[in-house]
MARVO-41629 format. One record per atom (N, C-alpha, C): residue in one letter; x, y, z. Coordinates in steps of 0.001 Angstrom, whole numbers, plus 500000, padded with zeros to 6 digits. Each point is the difference from the previous one (the first is absolute). Layout:
<rs>
aXYZ/...
</rs>
This chain:
<rs>
m500861499155500180/m498932501023499514/m501179501248500389/v499565500836499366/v500933500879499624/v499260500949500840/r500889501349500409/r498758500952500816/r500643501490499212/a498955500258500366/a500138501672499219/a500880500684501022/k501076500634499690/k500633501016501114/k499022501431500561/a500293500168500638/a499481500552501178/a500208501870499503/a499550500633499911/a499819501061499688/a500632500723501108/k501393500761499105/k500805500977501467/k499296501114500700/k499433500287500924/k499446501140500592/k501037501538500084/t499208500356499320/t500756501596500457/t499357500388501459/s500910500252501117/s499711501174500606/s500652500812500326/s498625501016500691/s500318501307499779/s501307500369500983/n500346499443501036/n501054500140500348/n501406499547500003/r500341499895498939/r500955499907499366/r500857501388500477/r501393499321500452/r500955501200500225/r501248499967498383/f500053501385499840/f500744500363499296/f501952500034500375/i500431499306499652/i501687499300499804/i501319501359499474/r500030500977501446/r500576501178498641/r501798499408500123/r500575500117498288/r500982499511500128/r501196500414500261/r500995499917500454/r501228500517500999/r500436501041498543/v500707501139500014/v500827500665499569/v501462499721500166/c500522499879498972/c502043499508499888/c500009501328501046/s501227499873500388/s500298501392501015/s501201500153499407/f500905499591499236/f500679499959498827/f499683501221499503/c498611499709499051/c499926500667498966/c498869501304500559/v499454500173500663/v499769500880501067/v500840500942500443/e501168499929500188/e501297500609500536/e500829500369498846/t499865499049498806/t501168500231498673/t501317499561500846/n500314499183501528/n501383499855499903/n499945498860500334/l501092499593498926/l500210498301499895/l500690500088501284/p499950498277500313/p500992499323501073/p501102499622499874/d500736500410501390/d500952500100499362/d501202499070501451/y501373499507500005/y500340498942500677/y500213500659501566/k500341501356499628/k500449500542501089/k499198500399501114/d498377500147499305/d499665500433501183/d499009498378500875/i500922500166500886/i499414498788500238/i499054499587501615/s499397501778499922/s498604500003500751/s499421499875499628/r499481500028498672/r498667500264498270/r500426498319500227/l500978499502499890/l499812499071499410/l499403498534500876/r500532500407501434/r499547499041500886/r498586499913500109/r499407500911499320/r498115500001499927/r499996499135499450/f500534499208499142/f499738498671498613/f500463499132500395/v500852500226501098/v500612498134500383/v499133499706501820/t499854498939499509/t499313499112501609/t501098499515500966/e499185500137500963/e501105499788501512/e500987499179499204/r499745498812499027/r500819499000500126/r501333499847499218/g499461501198499009/g501188500068498777/g499096500267498938/k498983499635499613/k499476499670498670/k499434500767499574/i500154500765498936/i499663500791499126/i498644500048499552/m498872500815500603/m498437499941500010/m498922500070498694/p499676499209499315/p498740499733498990/p499681501618499818/r499666500086498349/r499351501286499902/r498307500033500539/a499850498874500293/a498866500100500185/a499486500683501589/k500929499760501138/k500730500236500913/k499707501435500174/t501147500529499269/t500371501394500037/t499720501315499074/g498872498859498381/g499606501426499702/g500813500692498688/v501071499566499470/v501204500224499410/v499899499787498544/c499927500603498870/c499298499454499030/c501841499272499296/a499443499071498964/a500809498771499736/a501510500781499486/a500093501337499077/a500834500238499952/a501321500236501010/h499081500746501478/h500888500408500450/h500156498746501484/q499207498867499779/q500240498949501001/q501499499750499219/r499970499590498583/r501400499524499803/r501052500788500163/r499835501101500096/r500957501271500327/r500471499931501111/l499087499980500989/l499921499545501742/l500804498762500022/a499645498975499394/a500751498647500745/a501081499738499376/q500809500862498811/q501188500548499617/q501143500777500701/e499150501119501064/e500590500841500770/e499852499855501342/v499065498473500356/v500231499557501503/v501111498937499947/k500301499626499056/k501071498513499653/k501911500897498989/k499365501277500403/k501276500880499785/k500153500408501766/a499404500384500834/a500437499872500922/a500137499065501188/r499435498837499881/r500533499007500684/r501285499974499214/q500507499538498761/q501132499589499583/q501165500762500542/i499982501716500340/i500870500491500756/i499638500282501355/a499425499311500254/a499463499732501935/a499420501091500440/l499096500881498955/l499151501117500863/l498947499321500782/l499442498530499192/l498665499370500376/l500818498654500589/s499147499220500829/s500189498832499958/s499421499124499641/y500581498901499124/y499835498722499432/y498552499314500966/w500130500429501322/w498826499492500852/w500575500712501322/a498671500079500603/a499962500966500898/a500105499463501464/g499611498525499613/g500008499270501625/g501277499885501119/a500005498373500463/a500765500070500700/a500793501157500930/
</rs>
């Protein structure tokens, strides 16, 4: 027996989800490996680079941000892992 698909109910109390705006696009200054206080906002306490979905950074700036975090780690301005 084949069931008919139930019609989707449209509720009047739907919430509008506001898209985050890239902080680098708004300020028009790119991420830099020397600006450690700013880079720390995009790195978890375990040392992982946060995903775009959480930070709200656009794709182009997320790629640039990842490169700058890796540069800062390489010259020991940021640690690879903040634990221990």
